[in-house]
DRENPA-3360 file (N, C-alpha, C; in nm, 2 decimals, always signed):
BEGIN
1 = MIKFLHLL = +4.16/+6.07/+1.85/+4.16/+5.93/+1.90/+4.01/+5.92/+1.99 ~ +3.98/+6.06/+2.05/+3.86/+6.09/+2.14/+3.76/+6.08/+2.04 ~ +3.75/+6.11/+1.87/+3.65/+6.05/+1.79/+3.68/+5.95/+1.76 ~ +3.74/+5.90/+1.77/+3.66/+5.74/+1.76/+3.62/+5.66/+1.84 ~ +3.65/+5.69/+2.03/+3.59/+5.63/+2.10/+3.44/+5.68/+2.07 ~ +3.47/+5.84/+2.03/+3.26/+5.88/+2.01/+3.18/+5.80/+1.92 ~ +3.26/+5.77/+1.83/+3.19/+5.67/+1.75/+3.13/+5.55/+1.73 ~ +3.25/+5.51/+1.87/+3.23/+5.38/+1.87/+3.11/+5.35/+1.95;
9 = AILGLLGS = +3.07/+5.48/+2.07/+3.00/+5.43/+2.17/+2.86/+5.45/+2.11 ~ +2.88/+5.57/+2.00/+2.75/+5.65/+1.91/+2.70/+5.51/+1.81 ~ +2.78/+5.39/+1.79/+2.75/+5.31/+1.73/+2.72/+5.18/+1.77 ~ +2.74/+5.14/+1.92/+2.75/+5.10/+2.04/+2.58/+5.14/+2.06 ~ +2.57/+5.24/+2.09/+2.37/+5.31/+2.11/+2.35/+5.25/+2.00 ~ +2.38/+5.31/+1.88/+2.30/+5.25/+1.79/+2.21/+5.07/+1.76 ~ +2.34/+5.08/+1.74/+2.32/+4.91/+1.80/+2.26/+4.78/+1.91 ~ +2.24/+4.85/+1.98/+2.21/+4.81/+2.17/+2.02/+4.83/+2.14;
17 = AGYAYSIK = +2.02/+4.94/+2.09/+1.86/+5.05/+2.08/+1.78/+4.95/+1.92 ~ +1.90/+4.96/+1.79/+1.87/+4.77/+1.74/+1.86/+4.71/+1.78 ~ +1.92/+4.62/+1.86/+1.90/+4.46/+1.89/+1.77/+4.51/+2.01 ~ +1.74/+4.65/+2.11/+1.68/+4.64/+2.17/+1.51/+4.62/+2.12 ~ +1.47/+4.69/+2.03/+1.37/+4.74/+1.93/+1.35/+4.55/+1.87 ~ +1.44/+4.50/+1.85/+1.36/+4.38/+1.76/+1.36/+4.30/+1.89 ~ +1.37/+4.34/+2.01/+1.39/+4.19/+2.10/+1.17/+4.22/+2.13 ~ +1.16/+4.40/+2.12/+1.03/+4.42/+2.17/+0.93/+4.34/+2.05;
25 = YEATYYAE = +1.01/+4.43/+1.88/+0.90/+4.34/+1.85/+0.85/+4.15/+1.81 ~ +0.98/+4.15/+1.83/+0.98/+3.94/+1.81/+0.87/+3.96/+1.97 ~ +0.91/+4.02/+2.10/+0.82/+3.96/+2.24/+0.66/+4.02/+2.18 ~ +0.59/+4.16/+2.10/+0.52/+4.17/+2.04/+0.45/+4.06/+2.02 ~ +0.52/+4.01/+1.82/+0.49/+3.90/+1.81/+0.43/+3.73/+1.82 ~ +0.52/+3.69/+1.95/+0.49/+3.59/+2.05/+0.36/+3.65/+2.10 ~ +0.31/+3.75/+2.16/+0.22/+3.78/+2.22/+0.15/+3.78/+2.13 ~ +0.11/+3.79/+1.99/+0.01/+3.83/+1.98/-0.04/+3.68/+1.84;
33 = QVAKVRNQ = +0.07/+3.58/+1.85/+0.05/+3.42/+1.86/+0.00/+3.34/+1.97 ~ +0.02/+3.40/+2.10/-0.03/+3.40/+2.23/-0.18/+3.39/+2.25 ~ -0.18/+3.48/+2.17/-0.39/+3.52/+2.18/-0.44/+3.40/+2.11 ~ -0.36/+3.45/+1.95/-0.43/+3.34/+1.88/-0.48/+3.22/+1.93 ~ -0.34/+3.14/+1.99/-0.45/+3.03/+2.03/-0.47/+3.03/+2.11 ~ -0.51/+3.10/+2.22/-0.61/+3.08/+2.34/-0.74/+3.12/+2.28 ~ -0.80/+3.15/+2.16/-0.86/+3.24/+2.07/-0.96/+3.12/+2.03 ~ -0.82/+2.99/+1.97/-0.89/+2.89/+1.84/-0.89/+2.74/+1.97;
41 = IKRERDAI = -0.78/+2.85/+2.10/-0.89/+2.65/+2.23/-0.98/+2.73/+2.24 ~ -1.03/+2.89/+2.30/-1.21/+2.89/+2.30/-1.30/+2.82/+2.19 ~ -1.30/+2.94/+2.08/-1.32/+2.82/+2.00/-1.32/+2.68/+2.01 ~ -1.28/+2.64/+2.01/-1.26/+2.44/+1.99/-1.37/+2.38/+2.14 ~ -1.34/+2.47/+2.28/-1.40/+2.42/+2.38/-1.57/+2.46/+2.37 ~ -1.61/+2.57/+2.28/-1.72/+2.60/+2.22/-1.77/+2.47/+2.16 ~ -1.67/+2.47/+2.02/-1.73/+2.36/+1.98/-1.78/+2.25/+2.07 ~ -1.71/+2.19/+2.15/-1.70/+2.12/+2.19/-1.84/+2.06/+2.32;
49 = AVLRAEWQ = -1.85/+2.20/+2.36/-1.97/+2.21/+2.41/-2.08/+2.18/+2.33 ~ -2.10/+2.32/+2.21/-2.18/+2.25/+2.09/-2.18/+2.03/+2.15 ~ -2.13/+2.00/+2.08/-2.13/+1.83/+2.04/-2.19/+1.79/+2.18 ~ -2.09/+1.83/+2.25/-2.20/+1.75/+2.47/-2.38/+1.73/+2.39 ~ -2.41/+1.92/+2.42/-2.48/+1.88/+2.37/-2.60/+1.83/+2.28 ~ -2.57/+1.83/+2.19/-2.63/+1.77/+2.06/-2.62/+1.59/+2.09 ~ -2.51/+1.54/+2.15/-2.54/+1.44/+2.15/-2.61/+1.36/+2.30 ~ -2.65/+1.48/+2.40/-2.76/+1.46/+2.49/-2.89/+1.46/+2.45;
57 = LLNRPDRL = -2.92/+1.58/+2.33/-3.01/+1.55/+2.32/-3.05/+1.43/+2.21 ~ -2.97/+1.39/+2.17/-2.99/+1.24/+2.05/-3.01/+1.13/+2.14 ~ -2.97/+1.11/+2.28/-2.99/+0.99/+2.35/-3.08/+1.05/+2.45 ~ -3.17/+1.11/+2.46/-3.33/+1.14/+2.48/-3.33/+0.97/+2.50 ~ -3.36/+0.91/+2.70/-3.46/+0.77/+2.65/-3.59/+0.80/+2.56 ~ -3.64/+0.86/+2.55/-3.77/+0.85/+2.45/-3.79/+0.86/+2.32 ~ -3.65/+0.93/+2.29/-3.59/+0.91/+2.14/-3.53/+0.75/+2.10 ~ -3.48/+0.74/+2.21/-3.42/+0.60/+2.12/-3.44/+0.49/+2.21;
65 = QEAAERHL = -3.66/+0.51/+2.25/-3.69/+0.41/+2.25/-3.79/+0.39/+2.14 ~ -3.84/+0.53/+2.12/-3.89/+0.56/+1.99/-3.81/+0.50/+1.84 ~ -3.67/+0.51/+1.88/-3.56/+0.41/+1.75/-3.58/+0.27/+1.72 ~ -3.51/+0.22/+1.87/-3.53/+0.06/+1.93/-3.69/+0.05/+1.88 ~ -3.83/+0.06/+1.91/-3.91/+0.08/+1.86/-3.94/-0.02/+1.71 ~ -3.91/+0.12/+1.69/-3.92/+0.12/+1.49/-3.83/+0.11/+1.41 ~ -3.71/+0.00/+1.42/-3.61/-0.01/+1.39/-3.57/-0.15/+1.43 ~ -3.57/-0.20/+1.55/-3.52/-0.33/+1.62/-3.60/-0.42/+1.65;
73 = DLQQLSPN = -3.73/-0.39/+1.64/-3.82/-0.53/+1.61/-3.80/-0.60/+1.73 ~ -3.80/-0.52/+1.83/-3.81/-0.60/+2.01/-3.87/-0.66/+2.01 ~ -3.84/-0.81/+2.11/-3.98/-0.92/+2.18/-3.96/-0.89/+2.28 ~ -4.10/-0.90/+2.37/-4.09/-0.93/+2.52/-4.00/-0.95/+2.58 ~ -3.98/-0.95/+2.66/-3.89/-1.03/+2.71/-3.96/-1.13/+2.84 ~ -3.98/-1.26/+2.78/-4.06/-1.38/+2.90/-3.95/-1.43/+3.00 ~ -4.01/-1.47/+3.05/-3.95/-1.55/+3.23/-3.85/-1.64/+3.15 ~ -3.84/-1.72/+3.08/-3.80/-1.85/+3.09/-3.64/-1.82/+3.03;
81 = QLARFSDL = -3.64/-1.67/+2.95/-3.54/-1.65/+2.86/-3.38/-1.54/+2.99 ~ -3.50/-1.57/+3.10/-3.41/-1.50/+3.18/-3.32/-1.69/+3.33 ~ -3.18/-1.69/+3.33/-3.14/-1.76/+3.32/-3.07/-1.78/+3.50 ~ -3.06/-1.95/+3.57/-3.00/-1.85/+3.73/-2.88/-1.89/+3.71 ~ -2.84/-1.85/+3.81/-2.64/-1.81/+3.89/-2.61/-2.03/+3.87 ~ -2.71/-2.13/+3.93/-2.70/-2.25/+3.92/-2.69/-2.33/+3.76 ~ -2.73/-2.24/+3.67/-2.76/-2.28/+3.54/-2.62/-2.23/+3.48 ~ -2.48/-2.14/+3.50/-2.37/-2.11/+3.43/-2.30/-2.19/+3.47;
89 = PARAPKTD = -2.17/-2.23/+3.39/-2.09/-2.31/+3.35/-1.99/-2.27/+3.46 ~ -1.90/-2.48/+3.50/-1.78/-2.40/+3.65/-1.70/-2.32/+3.54 ~ -1.64/-2.24/+3.64/-1.52/-2.15/+3.61/-1.37/-2.26/+3.55 ~ -1.32/-2.24/+3.49/-1.23/-2.32/+3.43/-1.11/-2.31/+3.48 ~ -1.05/-2.35/+3.55/-0.91/-2.41/+3.68/-0.80/-2.33/+3.58 ~ -0.70/-2.22/+3.65/-0.63/-2.11/+3.56/-0.52/-2.26/+3.58 ~ -0.47/-2.15/+3.47/-0.38/-2.32/+3.37/-0.26/-2.20/+3.34 ~ -0.13/-2.26/+3.34/+0.01/-2.12/+3.31/+0.04/-2.21/+3.17;
97 = EIGRKLEA = -0.03/-2.16/+3.09/+0.03/-2.12/+2.93/+0.11/-2.20/+2.90 ~ +0.18/-2.07/+2.96/+0.38/-2.06/+2.85/+0.41/-2.19/+2.96 ~ +0.36/-2.21/+3.05/+0.43/-2.35/+3.18/+0.44/-2.41/+3.04 ~ +0.27/-2.46/+3.02/+0.29/-2.59/+2.98/+0.32/-2.60/+2.82 ~ +0.37/-2.50/+2.72/+0.39/-2.49/+2.63/+0.54/-2.51/+2.59 ~ +0.61/-2.42/+2.71/+0.76/-2.50/+2.74/+0.78/-2.60/+2.79 ~ +0.66/-2.72/+2.91/+0.71/-2.83/+2.94/+0.64/-2.92/+2.84 ~ +0.59/-2.87/+2.71/+0.59/-2.90/+2.59/+0.73/-2.98/+2.52;
105 = LGLLEPTA = +0.73/-2.83/+2.52/+0.96/-2.82/+2.41/+1.06/-2.96/+2.50 ~ +1.01/-2.89/+2.62/+1.11/-3.05/+2.69/+1.24/-2.86/+2.77 ~ +1.17/-2.75/+2.75/+1.23/-2.66/+2.82/+1.28/-2.66/+2.96 ~ +1.16/-2.74/+3.08/+1.18/-2.70/+3.17/+1.25/-2.72/+3.26 ~ +1.30/-2.84/+3.15/+1.39/-2.93/+3.27/+1.52/-2.87/+3.33 ~ +1.63/-2.87/+3.41/+1.77/-2.78/+3.44/+1.91/-2.84/+3.30 ~ +1.99/-2.73/+3.36/+2.05/-2.72/+3.31/+2.14/-2.69/+3.33 ~ +2.31/-2.82/+3.29/+2.46/-2.83/+3.29/+2.47/-2.71/+3.33;
113 = TPSDKRVG = +2.58/-2.61/+3.43/+2.60/-2.51/+3.43/+2.77/-2.54/+3.36 ~ +2.82/-2.48/+3.27/+2.95/-2.50/+3.23/+3.04/-2.48/+3.36 ~ +3.14/-2.59/+3.39/+3.21/-2.61/+3.55/+3.38/-2.55/+3.49 ~ +3.44/-2.64/+3.36/+3.54/-2.60/+3.34/+3.55/-2.43/+3.29 ~ +3.63/-2.33/+3.33/+3.68/-2.20/+3.32/+3.81/-2.21/+3.23 ~ +3.82/-2.30/+3.12/+4.00/-2.32/+3.09/+4.00/-2.19/+2.99 ~ +4.10/-2.17/+2.99/+4.11/-2.05/+2.85/+4.08/-2.08/+2.78 ~ +4.11/-2.18/+2.72/+4.09/-2.25/+2.59/+3.96/-2.26/+2.53;
121 = DARTPSTR = +3.86/-2.24/+2.64/+3.74/-2.26/+2.64/+3.65/-2.20/+2.51 ~ +3.58/-2.20/+2.45/+3.53/-2.16/+2.30/+3.43/-2.11/+2.34 ~ +3.36/-2.07/+2.50/+3.24/-2.04/+2.50/+3.29/-1.91/+2.59 ~ +3.41/-1.93/+2.66/+3.44/-1.83/+2.77/+3.51/-1.73/+2.70 ~ +3.49/-1.61/+2.67/+3.58/-1.51/+2.65/+3.70/-1.52/+2.67 ~ +3.81/-1.49/+2.66/+3.97/-1.40/+2.71/+4.05/-1.28/+2.66 ~ +4.01/-1.27/+2.71/+4.17/-1.11/+2.68/+4.30/-1.19/+2.67 ~ +4.34/-1.36/+2.72/+4.44/-1.35/+2.80/+4.53/-1.47/+2.63;
129 = TPSR = +4.64/-1.47/+2.67/+4.69/-1.54/+2.53/+4.66/-1.61/+2.62 ~ +4.58/-1.81/+2.52/+4.67/-1.90/+2.56/+4.82/-1.93/+2.51 ~ +4.84/-2.04/+2.67/+4.99/-2.09/+2.70/+5.01/-2.23/+2.66 ~ +5.06/-2.16/+2.54/+5.09/-2.34/+2.45/+5.27/-2.39/+2.58;
% end
């Protein structure tokens, strides 16, 4: 009997050691995955920084002015092209488009509420059986 208990204890010890090692290797694997993701994030941030620098280089005012002169064929602004505030049309009044559509359909009129609460009314569901 004692030998059997010793054998069970040894098997339990071996099983728990195997489980501990599997947990350790799994934790190591996940730590490596986290390190890989962090490196990938760093590379992506560096790429974003490079793209932002390139964008700033492409948006220099002198470069844009040269490209506009070369490709857009813009004319000088003359004073008659400017508008005064008084030249603008008056703002349209706020309207309720949905309300106007409902009114056109005749859906804004008050509706009658059913007042008859009889058991046999088809519109009112009931669990009672109608009396005969």
